[in-house]
C-alpha positions as a printed Julia matrix, in Angstrom:
328×3 Matrix{Float64}:
  99.55  -67.87  243.06
 101.5   -64.96  244.18
 101.44  -61.77  241.79
 104.65  -59.83  241.12
 105.2   -56.68  238.93
 108.53  -56.02  237.21
 109.14  -52.44  236.4
 111.26  -52.3   233.3
 110.31  -55.53  232.05
 111.42  -55.06  228.62
 114.99  -54.12  229.63
 117.94  -56.56  229.65
 117.71  -57.39  233.27
 114.0   -57.04  233.65
 113.42  -59.55  230.87
 115.29  -62.07  232.66
 113.6   -61.34  235.92
 110.27  -61.91  234.31
 111.29  -65.28  233.16
 112.74  -66.15  236.52
 109.55  -65.32  238.28
 107.59  -67.25  235.9
 109.83  -70.31  236.48
 109.11  -70.03  240.3
 105.27  -69.92  239.73
 104.52  -66.38  240.03
 101.83  -64.55  237.97
 103.73  -61.71  236.55
 102.66  -58.2   235.45
 105.36  -56.96  233.07
 105.4   -53.08  233.12
 107.11  -51.29  230.3
 107.4   -47.76  229.01
 108.62  -48.18  225.37
 106.43  -50.51  223.3
 109.0   -51.18  220.52
 111.25  -53.21  223.08
 108.32  -55.63  223.96
 110.07  -58.13  221.69
 111.93  -59.01  224.86
 108.76  -60.54  226.19
 107.63  -62.42  223.13
 105.61  -65.62  223.8
 105.56  -65.24  227.6
 102.34  -65.73  229.66
 102.46  -62.3   231.41
 100.13  -59.4   231.69
 101.83  -56.63  229.78
 101.1   -53.18  231.23
 102.23  -49.75  229.91
 103.77  -47.7   232.81
 105.56  -44.4   233.26
 107.05  -44.62  236.58
 107.47  -40.89  236.61
 103.5   -40.61  236.8
 102.11  -41.7   240.34
  98.77  -42.67  239.0
 100.44  -44.99  236.27
 102.67  -46.48  238.87
  99.81  -47.02  241.32
  97.69  -48.86  238.6
 100.45  -51.52  237.7
 101.15  -52.07  241.6
  97.53  -53.04  242.34
  97.11  -56.62  243.53
 100.75  -57.08  243.72
 102.78  -58.24  246.84
 106.25  -58.13  245.18
 107.9   -55.39  243.0
 111.18  -55.88  241.14
 112.42  -52.39  240.29
 114.52  -52.67  237.11
 113.57  -49.26  235.67
 115.93  -47.08  237.39
 117.01  -43.65  236.1
 120.04  -43.82  233.76
 121.79  -40.36  232.94
 122.66  -39.38  229.56
 126.32  -38.34  229.13
 125.23  -34.69  228.23
 123.15  -34.26  231.37
 125.0   -31.74  233.91
 126.19  -33.66  236.89
 124.03  -31.89  239.51
 121.0   -32.13  237.32
 121.51  -35.91  236.69
 121.97  -36.53  240.6
 118.86  -34.39  241.3
 116.82  -36.44  238.65
 117.89  -39.77  239.99
 117.13  -38.88  243.67
 113.66  -37.33  242.78
 112.83  -40.64  240.94
 113.74  -42.72  244.15
 111.64  -40.49  246.22
 108.57  -40.4   243.8
 108.71  -44.19  243.15
 109.31  -45.22  246.68
 106.54  -43.07  248.04
 104.12  -44.83  245.8
 105.58  -48.11  246.82
 105.19  -47.28  250.58
 101.51  -46.23  249.97
 100.7   -49.36  247.87
 101.28  -51.92  250.81
 103.9   -53.95  248.89
 105.31  -56.9   251.06
 108.6   -56.52  249.55
 110.77  -54.57  246.85
 113.74  -55.75  245.11
 115.76  -52.7   243.73
 118.13  -53.43  240.98
 121.01  -51.07  241.47
 124.53  -51.67  239.96
 127.99  -52.94  240.77
 129.12  -49.47  240.11
 128.14  -48.57  243.67
 131.05  -50.8   245.0
 134.32  -49.33  245.64
 137.55  -51.1   243.79
 139.8   -52.33  246.28
 143.65  -52.5   245.41
 145.07  -55.94  245.99
 141.84  -57.76  246.63
 138.25  -58.41  245.5
 135.52  -56.09  246.33
 132.46  -57.28  248.4
 129.03  -55.76  249.37
 130.87  -54.17  252.43
 132.88  -51.96  250.1
 130.16  -49.48  249.48
 130.93  -46.17  247.98
 130.02  -43.29  250.49
 127.55  -40.47  249.83
 128.56  -37.74  249.42
 131.56  -39.1   247.43
 134.98  -39.03  248.81
 136.42  -38.74  245.34
 135.36  -38.13  241.6
 133.42  -41.01  239.96
 131.9   -41.33  236.42
 128.45  -39.81  236.1
 126.73  -43.13  235.85
 128.34  -44.51  238.96
 127.77  -41.25  240.94
 124.04  -41.16  240.13
 123.69  -44.86  241.03
 125.52  -44.35  244.22
 123.27  -41.55  245.3
 120.11  -43.52  244.49
 121.24  -46.49  246.35
 121.77  -44.43  249.53
 118.43  -43.05  249.15
 116.94  -46.59  248.89
 118.74  -47.57  251.98
 117.23  -44.5   253.96
 113.73  -46.01  253.1
 114.89  -49.14  254.61
 116.14  -47.56  257.77
 112.54  -46.06  258.15
 111.16  -49.56  257.96
 110.52  -50.17  254.1
 110.92  -53.77  253.07
 113.5   -53.55  250.46
 116.51  -55.79  249.37
 119.09  -54.35  246.84
 120.76  -56.39  244.13
 124.12  -55.07  242.43
 124.71  -56.78  239.1
 128.12  -56.46  237.33
 128.37  -56.29  233.63
 125.53  -58.37  232.11
 125.82  -60.45  229.09
 122.96  -62.4   227.7
 119.91  -62.57  225.39
 116.81  -60.18  225.4
 119.04  -57.16  225.37
 116.58  -55.27  223.03
 118.15  -51.87  223.55
 121.9   -53.13  223.78
 123.91  -51.53  226.75
 126.45  -54.02  227.61
 125.43  -55.79  224.62
 126.91  -53.05  222.43
 130.28  -54.2   223.59
 129.59  -57.8   222.77
 128.4   -56.86  219.22
 131.59  -54.69  218.72
 133.85  -57.45  219.28
 131.77  -59.8   217.26
 132.12  -57.97  214.2
 135.76  -58.6   214.15
 136.65  -55.08  213.07
 137.9   -53.72  216.16
 141.79  -53.91  216.22
 142.24  -52.43  219.78
 141.22  -52.81  223.37
 141.47  -51.01  226.73
 143.56  -52.38  229.67
 140.6   -52.75  232.02
 139.45  -55.29  234.63
 135.83  -56.12  234.96
 133.41  -58.6   236.12
 130.86  -60.55  233.72
 127.74  -62.15  234.65
 125.16  -64.05  232.65
 122.01  -61.96  232.89
 119.8   -64.98  233.43
 121.63  -65.58  236.63
 121.03  -62.01  237.6
 117.29  -62.66  237.01
 117.46  -65.79  239.22
 119.36  -63.85  241.79
 116.83  -61.09  241.95
 114.05  -63.62  242.6
 115.96  -65.46  245.14
 116.65  -61.93  246.92
 112.89  -61.43  246.98
 112.18  -64.79  248.46
 115.1   -65.29  250.97
 117.28  -62.0   250.93
 117.77  -60.08  254.11
 115.88  -56.79  254.21
 118.12  -53.9   253.75
 120.91  -56.1   252.39
 122.88  -55.6   249.24
 123.85  -58.67  247.09
 126.63  -58.53  244.37
 125.13  -60.53  241.39
 128.46  -61.27  239.73
 130.67  -64.06  238.34
 133.91  -63.98  236.41
 136.62  -61.35  236.79
 138.35  -60.74  233.45
 140.32  -58.24  231.64
 138.58  -56.45  228.58
 140.96  -58.13  226.23
 139.88  -61.6   227.74
 136.33  -60.82  227.08
 137.06  -59.53  223.51
 138.93  -62.79  222.76
 136.17  -64.78  224.21
 133.54  -63.13  222.06
 135.78  -63.3   218.99
 136.12  -67.24  219.56
 132.31  -67.65  219.8
 131.63  -65.39  216.88
 134.46  -67.02  214.84
 136.16  -63.67  213.97
 139.64  -62.1   214.41
 140.09  -60.83  218.08
 141.53  -57.38  218.59
 145.47  -57.33  218.5
 146.61  -54.29  220.32
 146.18  -52.75  223.79
 145.1   -48.95  223.44
 147.39  -46.72  225.32
 145.62  -44.61  227.83
 146.33  -41.13  226.03
 145.07  -42.36  222.74
 142.03  -44.01  224.36
 141.04  -40.52  225.9
 141.51  -38.93  222.53
 139.19  -41.59  220.75
 136.76  -41.32  223.6
 136.4   -37.43  223.24
 135.88  -38.02  219.38
 133.04  -40.62  220.03
 131.42  -38.26  222.48
 131.5   -35.48  219.94
 129.9   -37.72  217.32
 127.3   -38.82  219.84
 126.38  -35.28  220.58
 125.76  -34.48  217.0
 123.83  -37.71  216.32
 122.05  -37.75  219.67
 123.07  -41.19  220.54
 125.05  -42.74  223.44
 128.76  -42.54  222.81
 130.53  -45.69  221.92
 133.37  -44.98  224.33
 132.8   -42.27  226.98
 135.72  -40.67  228.52
 134.38  -41.82  231.94
 134.75  -45.28  230.94
 138.52  -44.63  229.99
 139.1   -42.94  233.27
 137.63  -45.77  235.11
 139.81  -48.22  233.15
 142.72  -47.0   235.17
 141.13  -48.82  238.24
 138.81  -51.39  236.96
 136.69  -53.46  239.24
 137.25  -57.13  240.56
 134.3   -58.53  242.55
 133.57  -61.42  244.94
 129.95  -62.76  244.75
 130.35  -65.15  247.55
 127.61  -63.72  249.78
 125.06  -64.1   246.84
 126.35  -67.54  246.14
 125.97  -68.49  249.72
 122.7   -66.83  250.67
 120.95  -66.82  247.49
 122.23  -69.77  245.59
 123.26  -67.37  242.73
 124.0   -69.56  239.6
 127.33  -69.04  237.86
 126.86  -69.83  234.18
 130.13  -69.62  232.25
 130.89  -66.45  230.45
 131.37  -68.09  227.0
 127.86  -69.69  227.33
 126.53  -66.24  228.16
 128.26  -64.76  225.08
 126.81  -67.59  222.92
 123.2   -66.9   224.13
 123.73  -63.19  223.54
 124.93  -63.58  219.98
 122.38  -66.04  219.03
 119.57  -63.61  220.16
 121.17  -60.68  218.56
 121.47  -62.57  215.3
 117.83  -63.87  215.48
 116.74  -60.37  215.77
 118.74  -58.74  213.15
 121.32  -56.94  215.48
 124.73  -56.29  213.87
């Protein structure tokens, strides 16, 4: 039986990768940093291992005996982190982690990046070929900027012979979102108290399909390739109405004008700075809304057999899990 390690196994994507590996017969070492999120691994026949990927010795320990690593624990910048500092931290994490990977003799690594590294294309769907350049040609939100820089650093390791495949998930909806990220949006619309929405195009994918796609990339993806793990292109209004239908609540009624949205975003950032939490609506998200992102996952469907679970089924599973675990 092949042994695989999942870094960030208690995260939303990592928890699904663990299950996809188990379904394919792997022995799984589930590495995590924060114990309170282990509820995402409840009842699974895995070896749980505490790991701080910032510490080489800790990372080396969880890699022992593993031929495959799926890296779902990439650096995520806080919105208050200065831009240059956030980029430097992301690049330093890639250097530190991949140097340990290289010394460990892994047969293959799947690096979980983000669809934020894919450039929007007016008039057509974006594909893996539409990679954002580094350095950037134009301003991007902080999260996207850091992910773009990190992905290019990973590809440099491939060019020097390292066996890595990159997957680029779009907006993930599904269960096991113990520290809600995209799930915050689902929960917000499921309350039925949000009267407005942004005019924004996005792509939504069931997180279980992302887990299956990551494992398929490990087994049959081309080294050095990037695979968009995506599914349904929708507007934010369509997503909000789908969540409301599943939750049985009133959907939002009005599209929020851009200037008003920017003012509201500034207010949520101010509140978040005081409470030391993530802002509900960062200004970078509002800026991004002017462009949106529409994606074509044809390559992942063709080469990886990427499943395409309907969006409403993903929402149902997400809300059932949130309710079971007391999220509101």
